[in-house]
C-alpha positions in Angstrom: 11.9 -77.7 -3.8 9.4 -76.3 -2.2 7.5 -72.8 -4.0 6.7 -71.2 -1.1 10.3 -70.7 0.2 11.7 -69.9 -2.6 9.1 -67.2 -3.8 9.0 -68.7 -7.3 6.1 -70.9 -9.2 5.9 -72.7 -12.4 4.7 -70.8 -15.1 8.4 -69.2 -17.0 10.5 -70.6 -20.0 12.2 -72.4 -17.3 9.3 -73.4 -15.6 10.0 -71.1 -12.7 8.4 -67.6 -12.1 8.4 -65.1 -9.5 5.5 -65.0 -7.2 4.9 -61.5 -8.0 5.2 -61.8 -11.6 2.1 -62.3 -13.3 1.9 -64.7 -16.2 1.8 -62.9 -19.8 -1.3 -62.5 -21.3 -1.9 -63.2 -25.0 -2.5 -59.5 -26.0 0.9 -58.4 -23.9 2.7 -61.7 -25.8 1.1 -60.6 -28.9 1.9 -56.9 -28.8 5.5 -58.2 -27.9 6.0 -60.3 -31.0 4.4 -57.3 -33.1 6.9 -54.7 -31.5 10.1 -56.8 -32.0 9.0 -57.7 -36.1 8.9 -53.6 -36.3 11.6 -52.5 -35.0 13.4 -55.8 -36.6 12.1 -54.5 -39.8 13.2 -51.0 -38.7 16.6 -51.9 -38.9 16.7 -54.8 -41.5 14.9 -52.7 -43.9 17.9 -49.8 -45.1 20.0 -53.0 -44.9 18.3 -54.4 -47.5 18.2 -51.6 -49.6 21.3 -51.2 -49.5 22.7 -54.7 -50.6 19.7 -54.9 -53.3 20.8 -51.4 -54.6 24.7 -52.8 -55.0 23.6 -55.8 -56.8 21.4 -54.2 -58.9 22.4 -53.9 -62.6 22.6 -49.8 -64.1 19.3 -51.0 -66.0 17.4 -51.7 -63.1 18.5 -48.9 -61.0 17.6 -46.0 -64.0 14.1 -47.8 -64.3 13.2 -47.6 -60.3 14.8 -44.1 -60.3 17.2 -44.5 -57.3 16.8 -46.9 -54.7 16.0 -50.5 -55.5 13.9 -52.8 -52.8 13.0 -55.5 -54.9 15.5 -57.1 -56.8 15.2 -57.6 -60.5 18.5 -60.0 -61.3 21.8 -60.1 -59.5 25.2 -58.6 -60.8 28.5 -58.5 -59.3 29.7 -56.4 -61.4 30.0 -53.5 -59.1 32.4 -55.3 -57.0 34.2 -56.6 -58.7 35.2 -53.3 -60.3 35.7 -52.3 -56.5 38.0 -54.9 -55.6 40.0 -55.7 -58.7 42.2 -52.7 -57.6 42.2 -48.7 -57.2 41.3 -46.3 -54.8 39.0 -48.6 -53.1 40.5 -51.6 -53.0 44.0 -50.6 -51.2 42.0 -48.2 -48.8 40.3 -51.7 -47.7 43.4 -53.3 -47.2 44.8 -50.0 -45.5 41.4 -50.5 -43.3 42.3 -54.3 -42.7 45.9 -53.9 -41.7 44.9 -51.2 -39.5 42.2 -53.6 -37.6 44.2 -56.0 -37.3 47.8 -54.5 -36.1 45.6 -51.5 -33.9 43.5 -54.2 -31.8 46.6 -56.7 -31.3 48.6 -53.8 -29.8 45.6 -52.4 -27.9 44.7 -55.5 -26.7 48.2 -56.5 -25.3 48.4 -53.2 -23.7 44.8 -53.1 -22.4 45.5 -56.4 -20.9 48.6 -55.8 -19.1 47.6 -52.5 -17.5 44.2 -54.2 -16.2 46.0 -56.9 -14.4 48.5 -54.7 -13.0 45.6 -52.7 -11.8 43.7 -55.6 -10.7 46.5 -56.9 -8.4 46.3 -54.9 -4.8 50.0 -55.1 -4.0 50.8 -53.6 -6.7 53.6 -50.5 -6.9 51.9 -46.9 -7.1 48.2 -48.9 -7.7 45.7 -46.2 -6.8 47.4 -43.3 -8.0 47.8 -44.7 -11.1 44.3 -46.0 -11.4 43.1 -42.6 -10.3 44.9 -40.8 -13.2 43.5 -43.3 -15.6 40.1 -42.5 -14.4 40.8 -39.0 -14.8 41.2 -39.1 -18.8 37.8 -40.2 -19.2 36.6 -37.0 -17.6 39.3 -34.9 -18.6 40.8 -34.8 -22.3 43.4 -32.7 -23.8 41.5 -31.5 -26.9 42.3 -31.8 -30.3 44.9 -29.3 -31.1 47.1 -30.2 -28.1 47.0 -33.9 -29.2 47.8 -33.4 -32.8 51.0 -31.2 -31.8 52.1 -34.3 -29.6 51.1 -36.7 -32.8 53.5 -34.3 -35.2 56.2 -33.3 -32.5 56.7 -37.3 -32.4 56.9 -37.0 -36.3 53.6 -39.6 -36.6 51.9 -37.4 -39.5 51.3 -39.3 -42.7 52.2 -42.7 -41.3 49.9 -45.5 -40.4 50.9 -45.2 -36.3 49.1 -42.0 -36.7 45.9 -44.0 -36.8 47.1 -46.8 -34.3 48.7 -44.7 -31.2 46.3 -41.7 -30.6 43.3 -44.4 -30.1 45.4 -47.2 -29.1 43.8 -47.1 -24.9 40.1 -46.8 -24.3 39.6 -46.4 -20.3 36.3 -47.7 -20.3 37.7 -51.3 -22.1 40.3 -51.0 -19.0 38.6 -50.9 -16.4 36.2 -53.7 -17.7 38.9 -56.1 -17.8 40.2 -54.9 -14.3 36.7 -55.8 -13.0 37.0 -59.0 -14.4 40.1 -60.0 -13.6 39.6 -58.9 -9.8 37.1 -61.8 -10.1 39.4 -64.5 -10.2 40.1 -66.6 -7.7 42.7 -65.7 -5.5 43.4 -69.6 -4.3 44.4 -70.7 -8.1 46.7 -67.2 -8.2 48.3 -68.3 -4.8 48.9 -71.9 -5.9 50.5 -70.9 -9.1 52.8 -68.7 -7.3 53.6 -71.3 -4.8 54.5 -73.6 -8.1 57.0 -70.9 -9.1 54.8 -69.1 -11.5 55.5 -65.3 -12.6 52.9 -62.8 -13.1 53.1 -62.9 -16.7 52.6 -66.8 -16.7 50.0 -66.5 -14.1 48.0 -63.8 -16.3 48.6 -66.1 -19.6 48.0 -69.5 -18.2 45.4 -68.9 -15.0 43.6 -65.0 -15.6 43.7 -65.4 -19.4 41.7 -68.6 -19.6 39.2 -67.8 -17.5 38.3 -64.3 -18.7 37.9 -65.5 -22.6 34.2 -63.7 -22.5 35.4 -61.0 -21.6 38.3 -60.5 -23.8 36.6 -61.6 -26.7 34.2 -58.8 -25.9 36.9 -56.2 -26.0 38.6 -57.2 -28.6 35.2 -56.7 -31.1 35.2 -53.1 -29.3 38.3 -52.4 -30.6 38.2 -53.8 -33.9 34.9 -52.6 -34.8 36.8 -48.9 -33.2 39.5 -49.1 -35.7 37.7 -50.6 -38.3 34.9 -47.9 -38.1 37.2 -45.4 -37.5 37.7 -41.7 -39.8 38.3 -39.0 -38.2 42.3 -39.3 -36.9 43.0 -40.1 -40.6 41.2 -37.0 -41.7 43.1 -34.9 -40.0 47.1 -36.4 -39.6 47.0 -38.2 -43.3 47.4 -36.2 -46.1 48.7 -38.6 -49.2 45.2 -39.6 -50.8 46.8 -43.5 -51.4 47.2 -43.9 -47.7 43.2 -43.6 -46.7 41.3 -46.3 -45.2 37.7 -47.5 -46.4 35.8 -45.1 -44.1 37.4 -42.2 -45.6 36.9 -43.4 -49.0 33.3 -44.3 -48.7 33.0 -40.4 -46.9 34.2 -39.2 -49.9 31.9 -41.4 -52.4 28.4 -41.1 -50.4 28.8 -37.5 -48.9 31.5 -35.4 -51.2 30.0 -37.3 -54.0 33.0 -37.9 -55.6 34.1 -40.9 -57.8 37.0 -43.1 -57.4 40.0 -43.4 -59.4 39.9 -45.8 -62.3 35.7 -45.8 -62.6 35.3 -42.7 -63.6 35.3 -43.3 -67.8 33.2 -46.8 -66.6 30.6 -44.6 -64.8 30.4 -42.2 -67.6 30.4 -44.8 -70.3 27.3 -45.9 -68.1 29.0 -49.6 -67.6 28.6 -48.8 -64.2 26.1 -47.1 -61.5 27.0 -44.1 -59.1 24.9 -44.9 -56.7 25.7 -49.1 -56.8 29.6 -47.9 -56.6 28.4 -46.0 -53.1 26.3 -49.1 -52.0 28.8 -51.1 -52.7 31.2 -49.6 -50.4 28.9 -49.2 -47.7 28.6 -52.9 -47.7 32.3 -53.5 -47.5 32.6 -51.0 -45.0 29.8 -53.1 -43.0 30.4 -56.7 -44.0 33.3 -57.5 -41.6 31.1 -56.3 -38.7 28.3 -58.1 -39.2 30.1 -61.4 -40.2 31.8 -61.1 -36.7 29.4 -60.0 -34.4 27.7 -63.0 -33.9 30.5 -65.2 -32.9 31.1 -63.0 -30.0 27.7 -62.1 -29.6 27.2 -64.9 -26.8 30.1 -63.9 -25.1 28.3 -60.1 -25.0 26.3 -60.7 -21.3 28.9 -63.2 -19.5 31.6 -60.4 -20.8 30.3 -57.1 -20.0 27.5 -58.0 -17.2 30.3 -60.0 -15.0 32.7 -57.7 -15.8 30.8 -54.4 -14.9 29.7 -56.1 -11.5 32.5 -57.3 -10.4 35.2 -55.2 -8.3 
């Protein structure tokens, strides 16, 4: 391989570097390292404080006068009380159920919609695509949306937490762009063998699109898990509230969860540690799932955004 012909030279991580790119200096590398370290510390420090405070005893929190930075013993009493039954544990189950069923429903509809729009010969392909894209720029507003949900009889039901936000146009467009990059030879070969559209989608397109499907699934799951607005306007029963709304009541409105008021009044539990523990419970699923999908982000998002 000629370095001159391909415009590359040794020196980069892969052993090749463009001729116009100067090799990094020691000062530049040190500056990058320090900057990245400071950014990571700025992101991780608040998380560390929240986790340590949630695992601290009432005595430790009282001695420090609030948030705990340096751990002085670990106790899981606040998590045991929260997950032992009551408002928080019920809200966590609601959030899990809404996230699982909502993500499944959204992915099924989004994949079917994106695949149909990715086929140039589909019926009313262009008009439907234009209508869907138009919804990204023009919305009906809160009051008409609420009237529709109320007219369908979905208020005070868990469907009101799923259906109004079931589809995301951006996610559909990313899936469509990725599906359009599937080799037409494979699809035509499958059609010659007698495969229909659903079988082609299930056996050919989706296995080749695992990266983008994993990313979009994470997007929907995080959206459902973090959603609180729909519950605040469509639900009136406190027992139906998801975890995010309970966390809002604890952290912002300073309300105490039902069943724990006596333990807090007697000094057995710390209200601050209770708040931090609820925040950790709300953050934990996203923090656990993200690393498993992280490797798909570059391939799924960049490829899906460039194609088509």
